[in-house]
Structure formats: C-alpha cells, structure tokens
C-alpha positions as a printed NumPy array, in Angstrom:
array([[  0.   ,   0.   ,   0.   ],
       [  1.448,   3.314,  -1.121],
       [ -0.526,   5.568,   1.207],
       [ -0.577,   5.662,   4.974],
       [ -3.927,   4.531,   6.356],
       [ -2.946,   6.145,   9.681],
       [ -2.794,   9.569,   8.011],
       [ -5.552,  11.674,   9.542],
       [ -6.211,  13.703,   6.38 ],
       [ -9.51 ,  12.548,   4.862],
       [ -9.597,  10.662,   1.566],
       [-12.318,  12.091,  -0.665],
       [-13.579,  10.653,  -3.972],
       [-15.085,  13.279,  -6.292],
       [-16.991,  11.996,  -9.341],
       [-17.62 ,  14.395, -12.213],
       [-14.368,  16.03 , -11.12 ],
       [-13.407,  17.586, -14.47 ],
       [-16.553,  19.734, -14.678],
       [-16.657,  23.232, -13.223],
       [-18.447,  22.144, -10.054],
       [-16.151,  19.125,  -9.66 ],
       [-13.036,  21.281, -10.015],
       [-14.319,  23.765,  -7.445],
       [-15.208,  21.005,  -4.974],
       [-11.851,  19.248,  -5.473],
       [ -9.922,  22.464,  -4.982],
       [-11.904,  23.265,  -1.819],
       [-11.162,  19.821,  -0.355],
       [ -7.49 ,  20.198,  -1.344],
       [ -7.295,  23.561,   0.439],
       [ -8.632,  21.811,   3.543],
       [ -5.889,  19.179,   3.264],
       [ -7.864,  16.218,   1.881],
       [ -6.244,  13.489,  -0.159],
       [ -8.204,  13.25 ,  -3.4  ],
       [ -9.41 ,  10.612,  -5.836],
       [-10.713,  12.538,  -8.837],
       [-13.001,  10.645, -11.192],
       [-14.402,  11.659, -14.562],
       [-15.271,   9.894, -17.8  ],
       [-12.728,  11.975, -19.718],
       [ -9.037,  11.265, -18.982],
       [ -7.855,  14.302, -20.985],
       [-10.188,  16.623, -19.091],
       [ -8.857,  15.258, -15.781],
       [ -5.244,  15.831, -16.858],
       [ -6.023,  19.333, -18.11 ],
       [ -7.938,  20.293, -14.979],
       [ -5.638,  18.848, -12.332],
       [ -2.136,  17.788, -13.425],
       [ -0.525,  21.122, -12.557],
       [ -2.957,  22.213,  -9.834],
       [ -3.298,  19.008,  -7.786],
       [ -0.435,  16.712,  -8.868],
       [ -0.779,  14.516,  -5.732],
       [ -4.373,  13.595,  -6.542],
       [ -5.208,  10.183,  -7.943],
       [ -6.977,  10.982, -11.249],
       [ -8.929,   8.101, -12.762],
       [-11.065,   7.97 , -15.902],
       [-14.079,   5.817, -14.981],
       [-17.36 ,   4.929, -16.655],
       [-19.77 ,   5.134, -13.731],
       [-22.264,   2.988, -15.635],
       [-19.775,   0.078, -15.493],
       [-19.726,  -1.383, -11.966],
       [-16.433,  -3.223, -12.587],
       [-14.696,   0.059, -13.445],
       [-16.093,   1.704, -10.329],
       [-14.964,  -1.227,  -8.168],
       [-11.47 ,  -0.997,  -9.705],
       [-11.42 ,   2.736,  -8.914],
       [-12.291,   2.066,  -5.261],
       [ -9.597,  -0.621,  -5.041],
       [ -7.009,   1.795,  -6.48 ],
       [ -8.056,   4.47 ,  -3.995],
       [ -7.686,   2.085,  -1.054],
       [ -4.361,   0.801,  -2.417],
       [ -3.031,   4.348,  -2.678],
       [ -4.516,   5.956,   0.443],
       [ -5.554,   3.074,   2.715],
       [ -9.225,   3.993,   2.921],
       [-12.062,   6.109,   1.534],
       [-13.661,   8.618,   3.902],
       [-16.101,  10.509,   1.695],
       [-17.765,  10.372,  -1.699],
       [-18.904,  13.52 ,  -3.521],
       [-20.982,  12.194,  -6.375],
       [-21.307,  15.11 ,  -8.786],
       [-21.629,  13.067, -11.982],
       [-24.962,  12.826, -13.73 ],
       [-26.859,  13.928, -16.768],
       [-30.174,  14.324, -18.514],
       [-31.698,  14.576, -21.958],
       [-33.186,  17.853, -23.099],
       [-35.986,  18.361, -25.54 ],
       [-39.224,  16.991, -24.163],
       [-41.469,  19.141, -22.02 ],
       [-41.77 ,  17.702, -18.516],
       [-45.399,  16.701, -18.992],
       [-44.492,  14.98 , -22.29 ],
       [-41.375,  13.178, -21.049],
       [-41.376,   9.539, -22.088],
       [-40.811,   6.65 , -19.703],
       [-37.6  ,   5.897, -21.608],
       [-36.273,   9.411, -20.901],
       [-37.205,   9.176, -17.199],
       [-35.457,   5.777, -17.01 ],
       [-32.359,   7.29 , -18.594],
       [-32.388,  10.221, -16.166],
       [-32.644,   7.839, -13.21 ],
       [-29.829,   5.678, -14.568],
       [-27.513,   8.631, -15.14 ],
       [-28.157,  10.166, -11.72 ],
       [-29.295,   7.46 ,  -9.311],
       [-27.693,   4.479, -11.074],
       [-24.268,   6.108, -11.18 ],
       [-24.639,   7.101,  -7.51 ],
       [-25.501,   3.511,  -6.584],
       [-22.492,   2.2  ,  -8.532],
       [-20.232,   4.757,  -6.821],
       [-21.503,   3.96 ,  -3.303],
       [-21.453,   0.146,  -3.478],
       [-17.679,  -0.395,  -3.563],
       [-17.132,   2.349,  -0.978],
       [-19.156,   0.674,   1.757],
       [-16.596,  -2.086,   2.547],
       [-13.88 ,   0.598,   2.811],
       [-15.956,   3.14 ,   4.74 ],
       [-13.862,   4.369,   7.639],
       [-11.254,   1.633,   7.014],
       [-13.712,  -1.098,   7.965],
       [-14.764,   0.542,  11.215],
       [-18.274,  -0.833,  10.862],
       [-19.88 ,   2.58 ,  10.499],
       [-23.007,   2.874,   8.409],
       [-22.502,   5.089,   5.354],
       [-24.671,   8.168,   5.32 ],
       [-26.089,  10.081,   2.379],
       [-27.309,  13.594,   3.042],
       [-28.743,  15.929,   0.469],
       [-27.993,  13.625,  -2.454],
       [-28.993,  15.492,  -5.588],
       [-27.88 ,  15.23 ,  -9.208],
       [-25.711,  18.274,  -9.805],
       [-24.671,  19.523, -13.221],
       [-21.656,  21.747, -13.744],
       [-21.569,  24.209, -16.617],
       [-18.673,  24.685, -18.991],
       [-16.887,  27.95 , -19.677],
       [-19.861,  29.249, -21.678],
       [-22.264,  28.425, -18.842],
       [-23.771,  25.384, -20.543],
       [-24.435,  22.383, -18.34 ],
       [-23.225,  18.826, -18.883],
       [-26.417,  18.14 , -20.783],
       [-27.138,  15.484, -23.348],
       [-29.413,  16.173, -26.226],
       [-30.427,  12.718, -27.326],
       [-31.457,  11.724, -30.787],
       [-33.81 ,   9.037, -29.514],
       [-31.157,   6.336, -29.148],
       [-30.969,   5.595, -25.412],
       [-27.631,   3.755, -25.668],
       [-26.024,   6.603, -27.606],
       [-27.247,   9.019, -24.957],
       [-25.795,   6.848, -22.155],
       [-22.401,   6.711, -23.814],
       [-22.228,  10.427, -24.601],
       [-23.472,  11.437, -21.196],
       [-21.358,   9.348, -18.853],
       [-19.162,   6.833, -20.612],
       [-17.439,   8.718, -23.402],
       [-15.556,  11.998, -23.657],
       [-17.538,  15.024, -24.726],
       [-17.518,  15.964, -28.39 ],
       [-17.526,  19.658, -27.503],
       [-14.323,  21.694, -27.674]])
C-alpha cells in the first residue's frame, strides 16, 4: 500500500471532477488538506484540470455505468490511500428536448440511470472501505444530481437523438464531443 492509512487527512472521492463544479469542490477539499481521488469519464479533461494544480491527486477515468470500473477505482483508492472517507458524487446527466409533462418513460429511465444508477455504482464499492472497515453505516445527506456548466455556462447536458444507448455513452461513458 502506497498511502498511509494512519494519516488523519480525509480521503475524498469526487466523481464528475473535471466539470466546473467538480473542479471547485476538489480544490476546496485540497485547500482543507484532503487526499483526493478525482473521477471523470474523460481522462484528458482530468489531466487538463488537475495535473498542474493538484499533482498529488489520484486521477482516474471511470465509466460510472460500469460497476467493474467503479470497483477498480475504489480498489485503487484504497491501495493508494488506505481507505475512503467521503464520496462527492457530482456526476450525472439528462436529456433535453421533451417538455416535462411529455417526457417519455424511456427518458425518465435514462435520467434515473444517469443520476441514481451512477450514484448507486459509486456507493457500493465504498461501503466495505468506509472508515477503514470501522463498521460505520454510510450516510447520504442531500444527495442530488448536480450539473456543472462549462466555460460558456452550458451544463453537462445530453441532447439525445432518440437512441438511449447513444445518450448513455455520450453522457457518462465517453468523452464530450464539444471543444
């Protein structure tokens, strides 16, 4: 194990770390002395956002819709730092276009998958490592899907073309096509 599990600085996992909100949250935790595991679907965005600012952070590109990738991320975090103390799940997404009262069941299912499904995948592997196995029950307070905007103020939104799988990949699993 590379990290010291006796280190009292908290180990914080931030998903959606390369977005504006994720960067701000990561930098705030870093200022408070936390050891960071920064997760995003886009490896290049992680490098751009953090390589010079937070070089000690563990930056991992992860598809939060793939439980095996999320489990591997948690194992890497524990290998590096000895434990996981907190999870800030900022990743999520939605499809624009339909009026709320006209939203199809397929679109609602997608929204739940991108926001609740990714949260569930992120929490599951953390539980065995919560507090270094101290037997504490994990707590979730104020869990909401949060969407960070880019430099032009646009959110991490997905405008689907009707293909649910394409929307999943563009929203969480694959790098953005935008500059």
